[in-house]
The first five atom37 places (N, CA, C, CB, O) and aatype in JSON, in Angstrom:
{
  "aatype": [12, 16, 15, 1, 1, 6, 11, 3, 1, 16, 9, 0, 6, 7, 10, 1, 1, 10, 11, 0, 11, 14, 7, 17, 3, 14, 15, 19, 1, 2, 1, 6, 5, 14, 10, 1, 3, 10, 10, 5, 16, 6, 1, 16, 7, 3, 16, 18, 19, 0, 0, 6, 0, 4, 0, 3, 4, 5, 11, 0, 1, 0, 16, 7, 3, 0, 16, 0, 10, 4, 14, 9, 8, 10, 0, 0, 0, 12, 7, 10],
  "atom_mask": [
    [1, 1, 1, 1, 1],
    [1, 1, 1, 1, 1],
    [1, 1, 1, 1, 1],
    [1, 1, 1, 1, 1],
    [1, 1, 1, 1, 1],
    [1, 1, 1, 1, 1],
    [1, 1, 1, 1, 1],
    [1, 1, 1, 1, 1],
    [1, 1, 1, 1, 1],
    [1, 1, 1, 1, 1],
    [1, 1, 1, 1, 1],
    [1, 1, 1, 1, 1],
    [1, 1, 1, 1, 1],
    [1, 1, 1, 0, 1],
    [1, 1, 1, 1, 1],
    [1, 1, 1, 1, 1],
    [1, 1, 1, 1, 1],
    [1, 1, 1, 1, 1],
    [1, 1, 1, 1, 1],
    [1, 1, 1, 1, 1],
    [1, 1, 1, 1, 1],
    [1, 1, 1, 1, 1],
    [1, 1, 1, 0, 1],
    [1, 1, 1, 1, 1],
    [1, 1, 1, 1, 1],
    [1, 1, 1, 1, 1],
    [1, 1, 1, 1, 1],
    [1, 1, 1, 1, 1],
    [1, 1, 1, 1, 1],
    [1, 1, 1, 1, 1],
    [1, 1, 1, 1, 1],
    [1, 1, 1, 1, 1],
    [1, 1, 1, 1, 1],
    [1, 1, 1, 1, 1],
    [1, 1, 1, 1, 1],
    [1, 1, 1, 1, 1],
    [1, 1, 1, 1, 1],
    [1, 1, 1, 1, 1],
    [1, 1, 1, 1, 1],
    [1, 1, 1, 1, 1],
    [1, 1, 1, 1, 1],
    [1, 1, 1, 1, 1],
    [1, 1, 1, 1, 1],
    [1, 1, 1, 1, 1],
    [1, 1, 1, 0, 1],
    [1, 1, 1, 1, 1],
    [1, 1, 1, 1, 1],
    [1, 1, 1, 1, 1],
    [1, 1, 1, 1, 1],
    [1, 1, 1, 1, 1],
    [1, 1, 1, 1, 1],
    [1, 1, 1, 1, 1],
    [1, 1, 1, 1, 1],
    [1, 1, 1, 1, 1],
    [1, 1, 1, 1, 1],
    [1, 1, 1, 1, 1],
    [1, 1, 1, 1, 1],
    [1, 1, 1, 1, 1],
    [1, 1, 1, 1, 1],
    [1, 1, 1, 1, 1],
    [1, 1, 1, 1, 1],
    [1, 1, 1, 1, 1],
    [1, 1, 1, 1, 1],
    [1, 1, 1, 0, 1],
    [1, 1, 1, 1, 1],
    [1, 1, 1, 1, 1],
    [1, 1, 1, 1, 1],
    [1, 1, 1, 1, 1],
    [1, 1, 1, 1, 1],
    [1, 1, 1, 1, 1],
    [1, 1, 1, 1, 1],
    [1, 1, 1, 1, 1],
    [1, 1, 1, 1, 1],
    [1, 1, 1, 1, 1],
    [1, 1, 1, 1, 1],
    [1, 1, 1, 1, 1],
    [1, 1, 1, 1, 1],
    [1, 1, 1, 1, 1],
    [1, 1, 1, 0, 1],
    [1, 1, 1, 1, 1]
  ],
  "atom_positions": [
    [[129.15, 109.79, 76.04], [128.24, 110.14, 77.21], [128.54, 111.44, 77.51], [128.39, 109.27, 78.47], [129.64, 111.89, 77.19]],
    [[127.42, 112.38, 78.29], [127.94, 113.61, 78.4], [128.01, 114.01, 79.63], [127.35, 114.46, 77.73], [127.01, 113.79, 80.33]],
    [[129.4, 114.85, 80.38], [129.06, 115.18, 81.43], [128.1, 116.43, 82.13], [130.02, 115.14, 81.71], [127.42, 117.26, 81.52]],
    [[128.25, 116.28, 83.49], [127.21, 117.24, 84.29], [127.7, 118.36, 83.96], [127.06, 117.14, 85.87], [126.76, 119.13, 83.7]],
    [[128.92, 118.98, 83.8], [129.42, 120.19, 83.71], [128.68, 120.74, 81.81], [131.43, 119.98, 84.01], [128.31, 121.88, 81.52]],
    [[128.68, 119.37, 80.73], [128.63, 119.9, 79.63], [127.39, 120.04, 79.58], [129.2, 119.34, 78.66], [126.94, 120.73, 78.67]],
    [[126.28, 119.31, 80.72], [124.69, 119.24, 80.48], [124.66, 120.73, 80.77], [123.59, 118.12, 81.57], [124.29, 121.59, 79.97]],
    [[125.15, 120.97, 82.13], [124.38, 122.27, 82.79], [124.93, 123.78, 81.94], [124.87, 122.36, 84.71], [124.3, 124.8, 82.22]],
    [[126.2, 123.9, 80.85], [126.35, 124.8, 79.8], [125.56, 124.65, 78.7], [127.53, 124.83, 79.39], [125.63, 125.52, 77.84]],
    [[124.54, 123.39, 78.48], [124.14, 123.51, 77.08], [122.45, 124.03, 78.06], [124.33, 121.68, 75.76], [121.65, 124.84, 77.58]],
    [[122.27, 123.42, 79.3], [120.89, 124.02, 79.44], [121.14, 125.79, 79.82], [119.98, 123.08, 80.83], [120.21, 126.46, 79.37]],
    [[121.92, 126.41, 80.36], [122.45, 127.61, 80.18], [122.65, 128.26, 79.05], [123.36, 127.62, 80.63], [122.2, 129.38, 79.31]],
    [[123.1, 128.3, 77.78], [123.04, 128.31, 76.92], [121.21, 128.49, 75.99], [123.93, 127.35, 76.93], [120.72, 129.41, 75.34]],
    [[120.72, 127.19, 76.34], [119.24, 127.23, 75.8], [118.51, 128.75, 76.74], [0.0, 0.0, 0.0], [117.86, 129.56, 76.08]],
    [[118.66, 128.92, 77.84], [118.01, 129.54, 78.52], [118.73, 131.21, 78.37], [117.97, 128.77, 79.87], [118.01, 132.21, 78.3]],
    [[119.82, 131.25, 78.36], [120.24, 132.49, 77.47], [119.82, 132.66, 76.33], [121.44, 132.6, 77.23], [119.4, 133.8, 76.13]],
    [[119.75, 131.86, 75.37], [119.05, 132.13, 73.97], [117.18, 132.65, 74.06], [119.22, 130.44, 73.04], [116.54, 133.53, 73.48]],
    [[116.8, 131.63, 75.06], [115.42, 131.72, 75.3], [114.87, 133.41, 75.43], [115.17, 130.84, 76.68], [114.12, 134.16, 74.81]],
    [[115.94, 133.46, 76.88], [115.36, 134.8, 77.33], [115.69, 136.22, 76.6], [115.8, 134.96, 78.73], [115.35, 137.29, 77.12]],
    [[116.48, 136.15, 75.2], [116.98, 137.11, 75.22], [115.85, 137.1, 73.3], [118.95, 137.12, 75.65], [116.22, 137.58, 72.23]],
    [[114.92, 136.58, 73.52], [114.05, 136.6, 72.87], [112.49, 137.52, 73.45], [114.05, 135.24, 72.64], [111.98, 137.25, 74.53]],
    [[111.97, 138.52, 72.59], [111.31, 139.53, 73.16], [110.38, 138.63, 73.74], [110.79, 140.68, 72.28], [110.2, 137.58, 73.14]],
    [[109.65, 138.88, 75.0], [108.55, 138.3, 75.55], [109.2, 137.0, 76.43], [0.0, 0.0, 0.0], [108.39, 136.28, 77.03]],
    [[110.06, 136.81, 76.49], [110.62, 134.98, 77.53], [111.15, 135.48, 77.99], [111.45, 133.5, 77.15], [112.2, 134.88, 77.74]],
    [[111.53, 136.5, 78.79], [112.61, 136.79, 79.89], [111.63, 136.65, 81.17], [113.45, 138.47, 79.75], [110.94, 137.67, 81.13]],
    [[111.13, 135.69, 82.55], [110.53, 135.81, 83.11], [110.66, 136.54, 84.25], [110.28, 135.04, 83.08], [109.87, 136.15, 85.1]],
    [[111.3, 137.4, 84.59], [112.11, 138.19, 85.65], [111.31, 139.57, 85.13], [114.1, 138.13, 85.5], [110.83, 140.38, 85.92]],
    [[111.23, 139.7, 83.67], [110.63, 141.51, 83.14], [108.94, 141.09, 83.26], [111.21, 142.19, 80.83], [108.11, 141.98, 83.42]],
    [[108.65, 140.06, 83.2], [107.19, 139.42, 82.82], [106.51, 139.62, 84.54], [107.32, 137.33, 82.1], [105.4, 140.1, 84.79]],
    [[107.42, 139.17, 85.48], [106.93, 139.68, 86.75], [107.05, 140.65, 87.21], [107.17, 139.22, 87.54], [106.57, 140.78, 88.34]],
    [[107.64, 141.63, 86.66], [107.67, 143.23, 87.29], [106.67, 143.66, 86.48], [109.14, 144.26, 87.14], [106.29, 144.71, 86.99]],
    [[105.91, 143.4, 85.32], [104.51, 143.9, 84.85], [103.36, 143.52, 85.55], [104.24, 143.5, 83.55], [102.32, 144.17, 85.67]],
    [[103.7, 142.14, 86.12], [102.05, 141.23, 86.29], [101.21, 142.76, 87.78], [102.51, 138.54, 87.51], [100.18, 143.44, 87.77]],
    [[102.29, 142.65, 88.7], [101.77, 143.56, 89.43], [100.5, 144.83, 88.95], [102.96, 144.07, 89.81], [99.35, 145.01, 89.36]],
    [[101.42, 145.64, 87.81], [100.57, 146.67, 87.24], [99.43, 145.89, 86.3], [101.52, 147.77, 86.37], [98.35, 146.41, 86.04]],
    [[99.73, 144.96, 85.96], [98.27, 144.17, 85.1], [97.38, 144.32, 86.37], [98.43, 142.13, 84.47], [96.55, 145.22, 86.46]],
    [[97.55, 143.59, 87.14], [96.87, 142.71, 88.08], [95.75, 144.07, 89.0], [98.32, 141.73, 89.24], [94.64, 143.92, 89.51]],
    [[96.8, 145.59, 88.9], [95.9, 146.82, 89.8], [95.21, 146.97, 88.67], [96.66, 148.38, 90.5], [93.99, 146.83, 88.75]],
    [[95.74, 147.25, 87.52], [94.88, 147.99, 86.55], [93.47, 147.19, 86.12], [95.79, 148.25, 85.24], [92.5, 147.77, 85.62]],
    [[93.57, 145.39, 86.48], [92.35, 144.79, 86.02], [91.59, 144.89, 87.56], [92.59, 143.11, 85.26], [90.45, 145.16, 87.2]],
    [[91.54, 144.83, 88.87], [90.79, 145.0, 89.74], [90.06, 146.28, 89.59], [91.43, 144.85, 90.81], [88.85, 146.36, 89.77]],
    [[91.07, 147.66, 89.12], [90.28, 148.84, 89.02], [89.52, 148.66, 87.93], [91.0, 150.07, 88.95], [88.6, 149.48, 88.01]],
    [[89.4, 147.92, 86.81], [88.58, 147.61, 85.75], [87.41, 147.19, 86.7], [89.17, 146.5, 84.65], [86.38, 147.79, 87.03]],
    [[87.88, 146.04, 86.99], [86.47, 145.22, 87.39], [85.61, 146.06, 88.35], [86.8, 143.71, 88.2], [84.42, 146.37, 88.22]],
    [[86.36, 146.32, 89.22], [85.49, 147.17, 90.37], [84.6, 148.52, 89.61], [0.0, 0.0, 0.0], [83.48, 148.88, 89.96]],
    [[85.27, 149.03, 88.7], [84.82, 150.1, 88.15], [83.3, 150.03, 87.59], [85.75, 150.4, 87.16], [82.36, 150.81, 87.6]],
    [[83.54, 148.5, 87.02], [82.37, 148.05, 85.99], [81.39, 147.5, 86.84], [82.79, 146.94, 84.84], [80.29, 147.39, 86.3]],
    [[81.48, 147.1, 88.05], [80.61, 146.52, 89.29], [79.67, 147.92, 89.58], [81.74, 145.95, 90.87], [78.45, 147.8, 89.7]],
    [[80.27, 149.14, 89.67], [79.48, 150.29, 89.93], [78.96, 150.33, 88.99], [79.96, 151.44, 90.26], [77.74, 150.2, 88.98]],
    [[79.79, 150.55, 87.67], [78.28, 150.91, 86.59], [77.28, 149.58, 86.46], [78.83, 151.31, 84.69], [76.23, 149.99, 85.96]],
    [[77.24, 148.89, 86.58], [76.31, 147.63, 86.21], [75.34, 147.4, 87.68], [77.45, 146.03, 85.79], [74.62, 146.43, 87.92]],
    [[75.52, 148.35, 88.37], [74.93, 148.59, 89.42], [73.3, 149.2, 88.97], [75.92, 149.56, 90.23], [72.21, 148.83, 89.4]],
    [[73.58, 150.09, 88.11], [72.23, 151.3, 87.83], [72.0, 150.07, 86.35], [72.83, 153.78, 87.34], [70.84, 150.33, 86.04]],
    [[72.34, 149.28, 85.65], [72.27, 148.65, 84.67], [70.93, 147.61, 84.81], [73.6, 148.09, 84.5], [71.02, 146.48, 85.31]],
    [[69.68, 148.2, 84.27], [68.59, 147.04, 84.18], [69.18, 145.37, 83.22], [67.08, 147.93, 83.2], [68.67, 144.3, 83.55]],
    [[70.25, 145.44, 82.11], [70.35, 144.11, 81.63], [71.28, 143.73, 83.29], [71.29, 143.91, 79.77], [70.65, 142.87, 83.91]],
    [[71.99, 143.99, 83.71], [73.1, 143.32, 84.73], [71.53, 142.49, 85.72], [74.48, 144.96, 85.93], [71.31, 141.29, 85.88]],
    [[70.85, 143.5, 86.13], [69.79, 143.25, 87.65], [68.86, 141.98, 86.81], [68.43, 145.13, 88.31], [68.51, 140.93, 87.35]],
    [[68.57, 142.35, 85.33], [68.12, 141.06, 85.26], [69.06, 139.69, 85.09], [67.29, 141.15, 84.25], [68.5, 138.61, 84.88]],
    [[70.5, 139.76, 85.18], [71.38, 138.8, 84.9], [70.85, 138.32, 86.42], [73.11, 139.2, 84.46], [70.04, 137.48, 86.8]],
    [[71.57, 139.11, 86.99], [71.64, 138.92, 88.89], [70.3, 138.22, 89.36], [71.68, 140.7, 89.88], [70.55, 137.3, 90.14]],
    [[68.92, 138.39, 89.11], [67.79, 137.6, 89.48], [67.75, 136.37, 89.27], [66.81, 137.97, 89.02], [66.76, 135.79, 89.7]],
    [[68.74, 135.59, 88.58], [68.74, 134.18, 88.21], [69.58, 134.08, 89.68], [69.5, 133.61, 86.53], [69.74, 132.88, 89.89]],
    [[70.06, 134.72, 90.55], [70.61, 134.25, 92.0], [71.92, 134.0, 91.85], [0.0, 0.0, 0.0], [72.44, 133.11, 92.53]],
    [[72.74, 134.85, 90.84], [74.03, 134.76, 91.1], [74.75, 136.15, 90.89], [74.57, 133.68, 90.27], [75.14, 136.72, 89.87]],
    [[74.79, 136.56, 92.52], [75.09, 138.12, 92.83], [75.99, 139.18, 91.99], [75.74, 138.13, 94.08], [76.0, 140.41, 92.03]],
    [[76.99, 137.92, 90.95], [77.98, 139.02, 90.26], [78.02, 138.7, 89.23], [79.31, 139.23, 90.64], [79.1, 138.62, 88.64]],
    [[76.42, 138.31, 88.43], [76.29, 138.41, 87.2], [76.3, 139.39, 86.53], [75.53, 137.99, 86.93], [75.6, 140.31, 86.96]],
    [[77.04, 139.62, 85.29], [76.76, 140.98, 84.26], [76.08, 140.78, 82.82], [78.23, 141.68, 83.88], [76.16, 139.74, 82.17]],
    [[75.39, 141.96, 82.43], [75.3, 141.57, 80.98], [76.12, 141.55, 80.6], [74.73, 142.08, 80.17], [77.13, 141.9, 81.21]],
    [[76.1, 141.14, 79.41], [77.31, 141.15, 78.08], [78.49, 142.36, 77.55], [76.43, 141.06, 76.77], [79.57, 142.45, 76.96]],
    [[77.48, 143.19, 78.22], [78.47, 144.59, 77.48], [79.61, 144.87, 78.91], [77.13, 146.57, 77.05], [80.77, 145.28, 78.96]],
    [[78.62, 144.41, 79.99], [79.85, 144.6, 81.35], [80.47, 143.96, 81.53], [79.68, 144.69, 82.53], [81.62, 144.25, 81.87]],
    [[79.85, 142.27, 81.35], [81.34, 141.66, 81.34], [82.11, 141.92, 80.33], [81.41, 140.28, 81.38], [83.28, 141.69, 80.63]],
    [[81.99, 142.29, 79.29], [83.52, 142.35, 78.17], [84.18, 143.37, 78.86], [83.34, 142.88, 76.27], [85.34, 143.44, 78.46]],
    [[83.9, 144.3, 79.86], [83.9, 145.53, 80.33], [85.11, 144.97, 81.28], [82.42, 146.19, 80.94], [86.26, 145.41, 81.28]],
    [[84.62, 143.92, 82.09], [85.2, 143.6, 82.99], [86.26, 142.82, 82.71], [84.49, 143.19, 83.73], [86.93, 142.55, 83.71]],
    [[86.67, 142.33, 81.63], [87.65, 141.03, 81.05], [88.38, 142.03, 80.61], [87.15, 139.74, 79.82], [89.53, 141.74, 80.96]],
    [[88.41, 143.49, 79.8], [89.28, 143.97, 79.2], [88.96, 144.21, 77.5], [0.0, 0.0, 0.0], [89.63, 144.64, 76.56]],
    [[87.92, 143.82, 77.62], [87.83, 143.58, 76.06], [86.74, 144.96, 75.58], [87.05, 141.73, 75.66], [86.43, 145.12, 74.4]]
  ]
}
């Protein structure tokens, strides 16, 4: 039978090993997320401004979806 203290130590050691792997530290990821969100918001806004003059986007919006985009602008909005 394993004691509670031993279980806690095992969990803490596993967590340390996981955080040591590149890209697995949640505290680092959380600091980068606001920048990603800002860039995505900016990219989406720029894409919708450009889509206003796009004939293909206007055709896509004619289906009733006011947010529809042509494949080119959709890819740009998604960051592809």
